[in-house]
Backbone as a printed PyTorch tensor [residue, N CA C, xyz], in Angstrom:
tensor([[[  0.9440,  -1.1270,  -0.0230],
         [  0.0920,   0.0030,  -0.0970],
         [  0.9130,   1.2180,   0.0030]],

        [[  1.9350,   1.2500,   0.6800],
         [  2.8510,   2.4370,   0.8870],
         [  3.4580,   2.5740,  -0.4190]],

        [[  3.8980,   1.5860,  -1.0690],
         [  4.4930,   1.7060,  -2.4210],
         [  3.5540,   2.1740,  -3.4440]],

        [[  2.3860,   1.9710,  -3.3500],
         [  1.1500,   2.2390,  -4.2340],
         [  1.4320,   3.8700,  -4.0970]],

        [[  1.2910,   4.3920,  -2.7010],
         [  0.8210,   5.9380,  -2.4400],
         [  2.2110,   6.6110,  -3.0970]],

        [[  3.2060,   5.8960,  -2.9060],
         [  4.6350,   6.7960,  -3.3980],
         [  4.5270,   6.7110,  -4.8890]],

        [[  4.2350,   5.9050,  -5.4500],
         [  4.1470,   5.7750,  -6.8390],
         [  2.9130,   6.6660,  -7.5010]],

        [[  2.0020,   6.7120,  -6.6470],
         [  0.7520,   7.7450,  -7.2740],
         [  1.2280,   9.1740,  -6.9420]],

        [[  1.9550,   9.3890,  -5.9160],
         [  2.4850,  10.7370,  -5.5800],
         [  3.4380,  11.2860,  -6.5500]],

        [[  4.3750,  10.3960,  -7.0960],
         [  5.3130,  10.4620,  -8.3110],
         [  4.5100,  10.8610,  -9.3200]],

        [[  3.5760,   9.9830,  -9.8590],
         [  2.8010,  10.2720, -11.0560],
         [  2.1520,  11.6330, -10.8040]],

        [[  1.5900,  12.0860,  -9.7420],
         [  0.8810,  13.2270,  -9.6870],
         [  2.0220,  14.6070, -10.0360]],

        [[  3.0550,  14.4400,  -9.2320],
         [  4.2190,  15.4930,  -9.6070],
         [  4.5830,  15.5950, -11.0200]],

        [[  4.8420,  14.5310, -11.7300],
         [  4.8400,  14.4650, -13.2280],
         [  3.9480,  14.9380, -13.9460]],

        [[  2.7730,  14.5520, -13.5690],
         [  1.4990,  15.2370, -14.2300],
         [  1.3800,  16.8200, -14.1400]],

        [[  1.7970,  17.0980, -12.8320],
         [  1.6850,  18.6200, -12.6100],
         [  2.7560,  19.3250, -13.2450]],

        [[  3.9700,  18.7920, -13.4710],
         [  4.8810,  19.3520, -13.9540],
         [  4.7650,  19.4060, -15.6560]],

        [[  3.9980,  18.4750, -16.3220],
         [  3.6890,  18.5100, -17.6460],
         [  2.5700,  19.3630, -17.6470]],

        [[  1.7390,  19.6640, -16.7190],
         [  0.7280,  20.6610, -17.2160],
         [  1.1340,  21.9180, -16.9900]],

        [[  1.8180,  22.3540, -16.0900],
         [  2.3310,  23.6700, -15.7370],
         [  3.4330,  24.1270, -16.3810]],

        [[  4.5160,  23.2000, -16.8780],
         [  5.5460,  23.3820, -17.6500],
         [  6.7790,  24.0110, -16.6850]],

        [[  7.4700,  24.9890, -17.1940],
         [  8.6290,  25.5540, -16.6500],
         [  8.2250,  26.5180, -15.4670]],

        [[  9.1020,  26.5220, -14.5870],
         [  9.0750,  27.4930, -13.4500],
         [  9.1560,  28.8640, -14.0020]],

        [[  8.7070,  29.8430, -13.4980],
         [  9.0290,  31.1240, -14.2540],
         [ 10.4890,  31.4870, -14.1880]],

        [[ 11.4110,  31.1810, -13.3660],
         [ 12.6260,  31.4460, -13.3770],
         [ 13.4070,  30.6850, -14.6620]],

        [[ 12.9170,  29.6860, -14.9640],
         [ 13.3300,  28.9000, -16.3070],
         [ 13.2190,  29.7650, -17.4800]],

        [[ 11.9370,  30.1030, -17.6000],
         [ 11.5200,  31.1370, -18.7320],
         [ 12.4740,  32.3210, -18.8590]],

        [[ 12.6040,  32.9590, -17.6470],
         [ 13.3590,  34.3450, -17.7880],
         [ 14.7790,  33.7870, -18.1860]],

        [[ 15.3230,  32.7800, -17.8180],
         [ 16.7550,  32.4450, -18.1490],
         [ 16.7570,  31.8880, -19.7430]],

        [[ 15.8060,  31.2660, -20.2100],
         [ 15.5630,  30.8990, -21.4920],
         [ 15.4690,  32.1980, -22.4000]],

        [[ 14.8940,  33.0600, -22.0050],
         [ 14.7380,  34.4550, -22.8280],
         [ 16.0810,  34.9060, -22.9410]],

        [[ 16.8720,  35.0870, -21.8730],
         [ 18.0660,  35.8160, -21.7320],
         [ 19.0740,  34.7510, -22.7030]],

        [[ 18.9350,  33.6770, -22.7000],
         [ 19.8910,  32.8570, -23.3780],
         [ 19.5780,  32.9360, -24.9650]],

        [[ 18.3100,  32.8540, -25.3700],
         [ 17.7500,  32.8600, -26.5760],
         [ 18.1650,  34.2450, -27.2120]],

        [[ 18.3930,  35.3690, -26.5010],
         [ 18.7590,  36.5240, -27.1340],
         [ 20.0740,  36.5570, -27.2960]],

        [[ 20.8420,  35.8050, -26.3070],
         [ 22.4280,  35.8640, -26.6600],
         [ 22.7960,  35.0620, -27.7280]],

        [[ 22.0690,  34.2870, -28.0050],
         [ 22.3110,  33.2270, -29.3160],
         [ 22.4370,  34.0280, -30.5990]],

        [[ 21.5960,  35.1530, -30.3760],
         [ 21.7800,  36.1060, -31.7370],
         [ 22.9260,  36.9190, -31.8890]],

        [[ 23.7150,  37.1850, -30.8150],
         [ 24.9670,  37.9660, -30.9990],
         [ 25.8840,  37.0080, -31.8140]],

        [[ 26.2520,  37.6820, -32.7610],
         [ 27.3010,  37.2670, -33.7890],
         [ 26.7120,  36.6570, -34.9940]],

        [[ 25.2840,  36.4470, -34.8010],
         [ 24.4090,  35.7100, -35.9870],
         [ 23.4790,  36.8860, -36.6230]],

        [[ 23.0180,  37.6820, -35.9550],
         [ 22.2130,  38.6860, -36.5660],
         [ 23.4270,  39.9640, -36.3880]],

        [[ 23.9780,  40.2710, -37.7750],
         [ 25.0070,  41.0140, -37.6890],
         [ 24.6230,  42.6070, -38.6920]],

        [[ 23.5310,  42.4830, -39.2270],
         [ 22.9540,  43.5740, -39.9390],
         [ 22.0410,  44.2710, -39.5610]],

        [[ 21.9080,  45.3690, -39.3250],
         [ 20.7790,  46.3720, -38.9670],
         [ 19.8120,  46.5060, -40.0290]],

        [[ 18.5430,  46.0760, -40.0690],
         [ 17.8120,  46.2600, -41.4140],
         [ 16.4120,  46.3280, -40.7140]],

        [[ 16.2030,  48.0850, -40.8510],
         [ 14.8230,  48.5680, -40.4340],
         [ 13.9230,  48.5350, -41.2290]],

        [[ 14.0300,  48.1560, -42.2580],
         [ 12.8960,  48.2750, -43.6500],
         [ 11.7900,  47.6320, -43.3170]],

        [[ 10.6500,  48.0600, -44.1450],
         [  9.2130,  47.0400, -44.0960],
         [  9.7360,  45.9350, -44.8680]],

        [[  9.0780,  44.8020, -44.6130],
         [  9.3510,  43.5020, -45.2360],
         [  7.8800,  42.5640, -45.0500]],

        [[  7.2620,  42.0090, -45.9820],
         [  6.4290,  41.4820, -46.1620],
         [  6.7890,  40.0160, -45.2910]],

        [[  5.9110,  39.3990, -44.5190],
         [  6.3670,  38.3260, -43.4720],
         [  5.1940,  37.3850, -43.7610]],

        [[  5.4020,  36.0650, -43.7170],
         [  4.5770,  34.8490, -43.3350],
         [  3.9300,  35.2880, -42.0220]],

        [[  2.5240,  34.7720, -42.1440],
         [  1.9790,  34.9200, -40.7880],
         [  0.9860,  33.8260, -40.3210]],

        [[  1.2330,  33.1100, -39.2550],
         [  1.8590,  33.6200, -38.1400],
         [  3.4670,  33.0380, -38.5450]],

        [[  4.2280,  33.2040, -37.3260],
         [  5.7760,  32.7320, -37.4250],
         [  6.4770,  33.3950, -38.3990]],

        [[  6.3810,  34.7910, -39.0380],
         [  7.0800,  35.3640, -40.0710],
         [  8.2740,  35.7470, -39.5180]],

        [[  9.5390,  36.0970, -40.3270],
         [ 10.5820,  36.7380, -39.5920],
         [ 11.6410,  37.0810, -41.0530]],

        [[ 12.4400,  38.0050, -40.7430],
         [ 13.2480,  38.2860, -41.8550],
         [ 14.4310,  37.4270, -41.6660]],

        [[ 15.5030,  37.3310, -42.6160],
         [ 16.3920,  36.5300, -42.3450],
         [ 17.3320,  36.6550, -41.1010]],

        [[ 17.7950,  35.7700, -40.4980],
         [ 18.3760,  35.7730, -39.0450],
         [ 19.3520,  36.6060, -38.9820]],

        [[ 20.3270,  36.8910, -39.9480],
         [ 21.4390,  37.7250, -40.0650],
         [ 20.9720,  39.3290, -40.0890]],

        [[ 19.5500,  39.4080, -40.2330],
         [ 19.2240,  40.9530, -40.3020],
         [ 18.3550,  41.1670, -39.2640]],

        [[ 17.9160,  42.3470, -38.9260],
         [ 17.1840,  42.7770, -37.7770],
         [ 17.2250,  44.0580, -37.1220]],

        [[ 16.2430,  44.3700, -36.3880],
         [ 16.3070,  45.7070, -35.4550],
         [ 16.3060,  45.2190, -34.0020]],

        [[ 16.3170,  46.0620, -33.1860],
         [ 16.1180,  45.8180, -31.7030],
         [ 15.0600,  44.8330, -31.3630]],

        [[ 13.6880,  45.3060, -31.9590],
         [ 12.7070,  44.4890, -31.6180],
         [ 12.8110,  43.0160, -32.1530]],

        [[ 13.6220,  42.8740, -32.9490],
         [ 13.6330,  41.4200, -33.2810],
         [ 14.4570,  40.4810, -32.3530]],

        [[ 15.2650,  41.1000, -31.6760],
         [ 15.8290,  40.3090, -30.6860],
         [ 14.8580,  39.8380, -29.7200]],

        [[ 14.0010,  40.6030, -29.2500],
         [ 12.7920,  39.9880, -28.3330],
         [ 11.8200,  39.1260, -29.1830]],

        [[ 11.4750,  39.4650, -30.2420],
         [ 10.6280,  38.4930, -31.2050],
         [ 11.2290,  37.0730, -31.1350]],

        [[ 12.6020,  37.2640, -31.5900],
         [ 13.1790,  35.6720, -31.8250],
         [ 13.2590,  35.0750, -30.3180]],

        [[ 13.7060,  35.7020, -29.3290],
         [ 14.1350,  35.0810, -28.1080],
         [ 12.5860,  34.4730, -27.6100]],

        [[ 11.6450,  35.2180, -27.7410],
         [ 10.1310,  34.7920, -27.1690],
         [  9.6220,  33.6020, -27.9520]],

        [[ 10.1740,  33.4310, -29.3210],
         [  9.8710,  32.3760, -30.1760],
         [ 10.4240,  31.1390, -29.7470]],

        [[ 11.6010,  31.1320, -29.1150],
         [ 12.3740,  30.1550, -28.4160],
         [ 11.4720,  29.5110, -27.2640]],

        [[ 10.7770,  30.3910, -26.6150],
         [  9.8830,  30.0790, -25.4000],
         [  8.4490,  29.5440, -25.7620]],

        [[  8.2540,  29.4470, -27.2290],
         [  7.0520,  29.1060, -27.7290],
         [  5.8480,  30.2190, -27.9520]],

        [[  6.4440,  31.4600, -27.9100],
         [  5.4470,  32.8730, -27.8160],
         [  5.7090,  33.3800, -29.2270]],

        [[  4.7780,  33.5460, -29.9020],
         [  4.9370,  34.2220, -31.3460],
         [  4.2970,  35.6110, -31.1370]],

        [[  5.2920,  36.5320, -30.6770],
         [  4.8120,  38.0290, -30.7720],
         [  4.2390,  38.5420, -32.0750]],

        [[  4.6170,  38.1960, -33.1650],
         [  3.8880,  38.5380, -34.3950],
         [  2.4960,  38.4120, -34.0540]],

        [[  1.9710,  37.1850, -33.8080],
         [  0.6830,  36.6100, -33.8340],
         [  0.0100,  37.4070, -32.5520]],

        [[  0.7640,  37.4470, -31.4260],
         [  0.0710,  38.0220, -30.0380],
         [ -0.0300,  39.4750, -30.2920]],

        [[  0.8380,  40.2360, -30.8860],
         [  0.5660,  41.6890, -31.0020],
         [ -0.4090,  41.9270, -32.0010]],

        [[ -0.4590,  41.1100, -33.2230],
         [ -1.2930,  41.4880, -34.3110],
         [ -2.7110,  41.1750, -33.6410]],

        [[ -2.9150,  40.0960, -32.9680],
         [ -4.2970,  39.8360, -32.6870],
         [ -4.9260,  40.7020, -31.4430]],

        [[ -3.9960,  41.1300, -30.5880],
         [ -4.3600,  42.2070, -29.5120],
         [ -4.8080,  43.5450, -30.4330]],

        [[ -3.7190,  43.8860, -31.2730],
         [ -3.9630,  45.1000, -31.9980],
         [ -5.2700,  45.1010, -32.6300]],

        [[ -5.5380,  44.0000, -33.3110],
         [ -6.9690,  43.7810, -34.0330],
         [ -8.2030,  43.8920, -33.3830]],

        [[ -8.0710,  43.6610, -32.0170],
         [ -9.1740,  43.6640, -31.1080],
         [ -9.1130,  45.0120, -30.4790]],

        [[ -8.0220,  45.7610, -30.1350],
         [ -7.9250,  46.7990, -29.2150],
         [ -7.0620,  47.7910, -30.0290]],

        [[ -7.3540,  48.2760, -31.2720],
         [ -6.3670,  48.8650, -32.0440],
         [ -6.2870,  50.4490, -31.3960]],

        [[ -7.4970,  50.8860, -30.9780],
         [ -7.2750,  52.3910, -30.5710],
         [ -6.3470,  52.4130, -29.0640]],

        [[ -5.7900,  51.2900, -28.4400],
         [ -5.1160,  51.3240, -27.3680],
         [ -3.6910,  51.4770, -27.8070]],

        [[ -3.4520,  51.2940, -28.9640],
         [ -2.0190,  51.2310, -29.4060],
         [ -1.6480,  52.6100, -29.9110]],

        [[ -0.3280,  53.0260, -29.8570],
         [  0.2280,  54.3510, -30.4540],
         [ -0.1210,  54.5240, -31.9830]],

        [[ -0.3800,  55.8290, -32.3470],
         [ -0.5700,  56.0980, -33.6290],
         [  0.5110,  56.7180, -34.3060]],

        [[  1.7560,  56.6020, -34.0140],
         [  2.9700,  57.1950, -34.4940],
         [  2.8260,  57.2970, -35.9630]],

        [[  2.6410,  55.9200, -36.7400],
         [  2.5500,  55.9550, -38.1080],
         [  1.4550,  56.0390, -38.8950]],

        [[  0.2100,  56.8280, -38.2790],
         [ -0.6980,  57.0900, -39.0190],
         [ -1.4220,  55.7260, -39.7030]],

        [[ -1.2930,  54.6060, -39.1070],
         [ -1.9700,  53.2990, -39.6810],
         [ -3.5830,  53.5420, -39.3330]],

        [[ -4.3120,  52.8580, -40.1670],
         [ -5.9320,  52.9590, -40.0660],
         [ -6.2900,  51.4250, -39.4710]],

        [[ -5.0840,  50.4370, -39.6030],
         [ -5.6170,  49.1280, -39.1640],
         [ -4.3440,  48.4030, -39.0490]],

        [[ -4.1270,  47.3290, -38.0890],
         [ -2.9990,  46.7370, -37.8020],
         [ -2.3970,  46.0850, -38.9830]],

        [[ -1.0730,  45.8660, -38.9900],
         [ -0.3820,  45.1090, -40.0440],
         [  0.7480,  44.1520, -39.4310]],

        [[  0.4050,  42.8600, -39.6270],
         [  1.0280,  41.7280, -39.2810],
         [  2.5970,  41.6760, -39.5450]],

        [[  2.9010,  42.4390, -40.7960],
         [  4.0530,  42.4600, -41.1170],
         [  5.1840,  43.2550, -40.3620]],

        [[  4.5000,  44.5360, -39.7560],
         [  5.4510,  45.3520, -39.2340],
         [  5.1990,  45.7230, -37.5550]],

        [[  3.8600,  45.5740, -37.0690],
         [  3.3390,  45.9950, -35.8110],
         [  4.4180,  45.5090, -34.6570]],

        [[  4.6100,  44.1360, -34.7210],
         [  5.3970,  43.5950, -33.6930],
         [  6.8310,  44.1230, -33.6920]],

        [[  7.1340,  44.6880, -34.7870],
         [  8.9810,  44.9640, -34.8400],
         [  8.8870,  46.4370, -34.3920]],

        [[  7.8690,  47.0580, -33.9480],
         [  7.8410,  48.6670, -33.2170],
         [  7.6950,  48.5830, -32.0030]],

        [[  8.9830,  49.2730, -31.3990],
         [  8.9490,  49.2470, -29.8520],
         [  7.7900,  49.8220, -29.0150]],

        [[  7.0870,  50.8690, -29.5560],
         [  5.9680,  51.4880, -28.7290],
         [  4.8680,  50.2790, -28.7850]],

        [[  4.9720,  49.5340, -29.8210],
         [  3.8060,  48.5080, -29.7630],
         [  4.0640,  47.2450, -28.9190]],

        [[  5.2230,  46.8880, -28.9390],
         [  5.8240,  46.0110, -27.7420],
         [  5.3960,  46.3460, -26.4960]],

        [[  5.8100,  47.8370, -26.0710],
         [  5.6800,  48.4420, -24.8380],
         [  4.1030,  48.2080, -24.5100]],

        [[  3.3050,  48.6430, -25.3840],
         [  1.9790,  48.7140, -25.1420],
         [  1.3280,  47.2270, -24.9390]],

        [[  1.8200,  46.2940, -25.8630],
         [  1.2490,  45.0130, -25.5740],
         [  1.7680,  44.2820, -24.0330]],

        [[  2.9220,  44.5360, -23.8890],
         [  3.6350,  44.0670, -22.5090],
         [  2.7280,  44.7300, -21.4320]],

        [[  2.5070,  45.9130, -21.4630],
         [  1.8860,  46.6860, -20.3060],
         [  0.3310,  46.1070, -20.4410]],

        [[ -0.4660,  45.7860, -21.5500],
         [ -1.7760,  45.3880, -21.6270],
         [ -1.7500,  43.8920, -21.0430]],

        [[ -0.7010,  43.3240, -21.2150],
         [ -0.6780,  41.7860, -20.6100],
         [ -0.1410,  41.8070, -19.1050]],

        [[ -0.1150,  42.9230, -18.7070],
         [  0.3570,  42.8840, -17.0920],
         [  1.7650,  42.7450, -16.8540]],

        [[  2.6040,  43.0040, -17.7340],
         [  3.8630,  42.5030, -17.5960],
         [  4.7500,  43.7100, -17.2820]],

        [[  4.2970,  44.8930, -17.1210],
         [  5.0000,  46.1110, -16.8870],
         [  5.3330,  46.1290, -15.3040]],

        [[  6.7360,  46.5050, -15.1990],
         [  7.3040,  46.7070, -13.8360],
         [  7.6110,  48.1810, -13.3520]],

        [[  7.8650,  48.5700, -12.2370],
         [  7.9930,  50.0060, -11.7950],
         [  9.5890,  49.9860, -12.5030]],

        [[  9.8700,  51.3340, -13.0290],
         [ 11.0600,  51.6780, -13.6890],
         [ 12.4750,  51.2890, -12.7280]],

        [[ 12.1870,  51.6280, -11.3320],
         [ 13.2320,  51.5340, -10.4910],
         [ 13.3290,  50.1570,  -9.9080]],

        [[ 12.5300,  49.2290, -10.3670],
         [ 12.5170,  47.8250,  -9.8010],
         [ 13.6760,  47.1490, -10.2800]],

        [[ 14.4270,  46.0960,  -9.5100],
         [ 15.4770,  45.4250,  -9.9180],
         [ 15.3620,  44.8170, -11.2420]],

        [[ 16.7480,  44.8130, -12.0280],
         [ 16.4160,  44.4110, -13.3560],
         [ 16.8770,  42.6180, -13.0070]],

        [[ 16.3140,  41.7550, -13.8450],
         [ 16.7380,  40.4990, -13.6130],
         [ 17.0670,  39.8650, -14.9520]],

        [[ 17.5200,  38.7360, -15.1190],
         [ 17.8790,  38.0510, -16.4450],
         [ 16.5890,  37.6930, -17.0690]],

        [[ 16.4820,  38.0500, -18.3970],
         [ 15.2660,  37.7850, -19.1540],
         [ 14.2090,  39.0690, -19.0400]],

        [[ 14.4800,  39.9550, -18.3040],
         [ 13.5540,  41.3650, -18.4120],
         [ 13.8360,  41.8980, -19.6060]],

        [[ 12.8150,  42.5670, -20.0710],
         [ 12.8050,  43.4970, -21.1900],
         [ 13.0060,  44.9190, -20.7900]],

        [[ 13.7740,  45.6970, -21.4800],
         [ 13.9950,  47.1210, -20.9930],
         [ 13.8500,  47.8990, -22.6100]],

        [[ 13.0530,  48.8430, -22.2040],
         [ 12.7600,  49.8780, -23.2140],
         [ 13.4650,  51.3050, -22.9350]],

        [[ 14.0600,  51.9730, -23.9860],
         [ 14.6590,  53.2360, -23.7550],
         [ 14.0510,  54.1710, -24.7260]],

        [[ 14.2800,  55.6460, -24.3880],
         [ 14.1730,  56.5870, -25.2570],
         [ 15.5580,  57.2780, -25.5350]],

        [[ 15.7750,  57.1560, -26.9040],
         [ 16.9020,  57.8850, -27.3510],
         [ 17.0160,  59.3650, -27.6910]],

        [[ 18.0110,  59.6930, -27.8590],
         [ 17.8350,  61.2540, -28.4340],
         [ 16.8900,  61.2370, -29.5530]],

        [[ 16.3470,  62.4700, -29.6670],
         [ 15.4090,  62.8410, -30.9380],
         [ 14.2460,  62.0200, -30.8040]],

        [[ 13.7310,  61.3980, -29.6310],
         [ 12.7220,  60.7690, -29.4510],
         [ 12.5550,  59.3200, -29.9500]],

        [[ 13.6390,  58.6400, -30.3600],
         [ 13.7300,  57.4930, -31.0350],
         [ 13.6080,  56.4160, -29.7880]],

        [[ 12.9480,  55.1880, -30.3010],
         [ 12.7600,  54.0420, -29.1330],
         [ 13.6100,  52.9640, -29.4590]],

        [[ 14.0940,  52.1620, -28.1140],
         [ 15.2460,  51.2660, -28.2760],
         [ 14.5680,  50.2570, -27.1830]],

        [[ 15.1070,  48.8210, -27.4560],
         [ 14.4370,  47.7830, -26.6140],
         [ 15.5650,  46.7600, -26.6270]],

        [[ 15.6870,  46.1750, -25.4850],
         [ 16.7940,  44.9720, -25.3310],
         [ 16.1680,  43.9160, -24.0360]],

        [[ 17.0720,  43.1090, -24.0080],
         [ 16.9510,  41.8800, -23.0040],
         [ 18.1970,  41.9590, -22.0600]],

        [[ 17.7330,  41.7720, -20.6810],
         [ 18.7510,  41.7090, -19.7210],
         [ 19.3330,  40.3710, -19.7980]],

        [[ 20.6370,  40.2770, -19.9960],
         [ 21.2570,  38.9220, -19.9240],
         [ 21.7710,  38.4260, -18.5510]],

        [[ 22.3350,  37.2670, -18.4680],
         [ 22.5740,  36.6340, -17.1540],
         [ 23.8900,  36.9990, -16.5330]],

        [[ 24.7000,  37.6080, -17.2540],
         [ 25.9660,  37.9530, -17.0460],
         [ 26.1090,  39.5510, -16.4460]],

        [[ 26.8650,  39.4800, -15.3580],
         [ 26.9180,  40.7140, -14.4980],
         [ 28.0430,  41.5580, -14.9940]],

        [[ 28.1130,  43.0290, -15.4260],
         [ 29.3160,  43.6940, -15.7780],
         [ 30.4490,  43.3310, -14.6870]],

        [[ 31.6160,  43.1700, -15.2430],
         [ 32.8290,  42.9240, -14.5060],
         [ 32.8480,  44.2790, -13.4650]],

        [[ 32.9150,  44.2310, -12.1670],
         [ 33.2250,  45.1310, -11.2150],
         [ 31.9560,  45.9890, -11.0760]],

        [[ 30.7320,  45.5550, -11.5560],
         [ 29.5970,  46.2270, -11.2320],
         [ 28.6180,  45.5120, -10.7490]],

        [[ 27.3240,  46.0260, -10.7410],
         [ 26.1100,  45.4930, -10.0590],
         [ 24.9180,  45.2070, -11.0560]],

        [[ 25.4440,  45.6790, -12.3200],
         [ 24.2630,  45.6150, -13.2150],
         [ 24.6240,  44.3340, -14.4000]],

        [[ 23.7220,  44.0530, -14.9580],
         [ 23.6670,  42.9320, -15.8950],
         [ 23.9450,  43.7330, -17.2870]],

        [[ 24.5860,  42.8910, -18.0870],
         [ 24.8130,  43.0850, -19.5960],
         [ 23.4300,  43.1220, -20.2160]],

        [[ 23.2050,  43.8220, -21.3850],
         [ 22.2010,  43.9000, -22.2710],
         [ 22.4240,  43.3370, -23.3760]],

        [[ 21.2950,  42.5750, -24.1350],
         [ 21.6410,  41.9540, -25.6240],
         [ 20.4210,  43.0410, -26.1610]],

        [[ 21.0360,  43.6710, -27.1430],
         [ 20.3400,  44.5870, -27.9160],
         [ 21.0810,  44.8260, -29.2910]],

        [[ 20.3720,  45.5870, -30.1200],
         [ 20.8770,  46.0130, -31.5030],
         [ 20.3670,  47.3800, -31.9170]],

        [[ 21.4370,  48.0870, -31.6770],
         [ 21.1570,  49.4420, -32.1350],
         [ 21.6860,  50.2160, -33.3230]],

        [[ 22.2450,  49.1700, -34.0740],
         [ 22.7260,  49.5060, -35.4790],
         [ 23.8430,  48.7110, -35.8110]],

        [[ 24.3540,  47.8460, -34.9690],
         [ 25.7920,  47.0890, -35.3380],
         [ 25.3810,  45.5100, -35.2730]],

        [[ 23.9950,  45.1820, -35.2650],
         [ 23.7010,  43.7320, -35.1400],
         [ 23.4660,  43.5300, -33.5370]],

        [[ 23.3510,  42.4410, -33.2600],
         [ 22.8070,  41.8420, -32.0050],
         [ 24.0810,  41.8220, -31.1520]],

        [[ 24.3740,  42.8700, -29.9870],
         [ 25.3810,  42.7460, -29.1610],
         [ 24.9470,  42.6330, -27.8480]],

        [[ 26.1560,  42.1210, -26.9630],
         [ 26.0890,  42.0470, -25.4610],
         [ 26.7910,  43.2040, -25.0680]],

        [[ 26.3050,  44.2540, -24.3780],
         [ 27.1550,  45.4730, -23.9700],
         [ 26.4380,  45.9790, -22.7620]],

        [[ 27.1660,  46.8630, -22.0030],
         [ 26.9380,  47.3210, -20.7840],
         [ 26.3490,  48.7640, -21.0890]],

        [[ 24.9100,  48.5650, -21.5420],
         [ 24.3120,  49.9280, -21.6740],
         [ 22.9650,  49.9570, -21.0120]],

        [[ 22.5930,  49.4630, -19.9730],
         [ 21.4110,  49.3540, -19.2850],
         [ 21.1370,  50.7900, -18.9500]],

        [[ 22.0850,  51.6550, -18.5050],
         [ 21.9310,  53.0570, -17.9950],
         [ 22.5790,  53.9310, -18.8740]],

        [[ 22.6340,  53.6920, -20.0070],
         [ 23.3000,  54.5060, -21.2970],
         [ 22.1660,  55.3840, -21.7810]],

        [[ 20.8840,  54.9520, -21.6740],
         [ 19.7310,  55.8180, -21.9960],
         [ 18.7540,  55.9850, -21.2510]],

        [[ 17.7320,  56.5160, -21.5680],
         [ 16.6500,  57.1290, -20.6140],
         [ 15.5930,  55.8500, -20.5160]],

        [[ 15.5170,  55.1330, -19.5130],
         [ 14.7230,  53.8810, -19.3920],
         [ 13.2630,  54.4160, -19.2780]],

        [[ 12.3620,  53.8660, -20.1430],
         [ 11.0550,  54.4290, -20.0930],
         [  9.9780,  52.9500, -20.0410]],

        [[ 10.6260,  51.8420, -20.1900],
         [  9.9580,  50.6550, -19.7100],
         [ 10.7090,  49.4230, -19.1830]],

        [[  9.8600,  48.6060, -18.4190],
         [ 10.6780,  47.4550, -17.8360],
         [  9.6760,  46.6380, -17.6460]],

        [[  9.8660,  45.3480, -18.2590],
         [  8.8620,  44.2260, -18.4400],
         [  9.4320,  42.9200, -18.0990]],

        [[  8.5320,  42.1590, -17.4240],
         [  8.9840,  40.7810, -16.9900],
         [  7.7990,  39.7360, -17.4710]],

        [[  8.2000,  38.9310, -18.1840],
         [  7.5750,  37.6980, -18.7380],
         [  6.9620,  36.8000, -17.7120]]])
């Protein structure tokens, strides 16, 4: 009887693990590691409009912008931001920024725009206080000079001699691991 109870308990733990998947910390590490995989691979900054397959569309891996780092990292954990952002925009278009004078969502580009990602993460309840602790896998949005937007992912490695993490981002030279967390004005902090 005791052996049966132990076996049943183990089976219960296996079923619970399968139903609920990874622990949140595992997801955050996977996001950070997926971002790092792009360093040295995505080497060309490519901001142009491109027609994409939907869902699951992407430009060639060697090309991209800052938002593509986030999109590709999330695909590694099974979340297609192209699809998720497009579907949310289709239902809630008035809630999204109007910088581009669009009259309807566009699945080719909407997920590649930083303000749209910021809005999506906030609508999903993923926004954190700007002064909260940054952890690996967090998404950080910045405002650059002249009102430009930028976004990156907190990596797992702490800057030598510092207390902050490296960031994975693409600001024009392809995906890079750099000490830039505090280089620009932080306007968004998100944790999936």
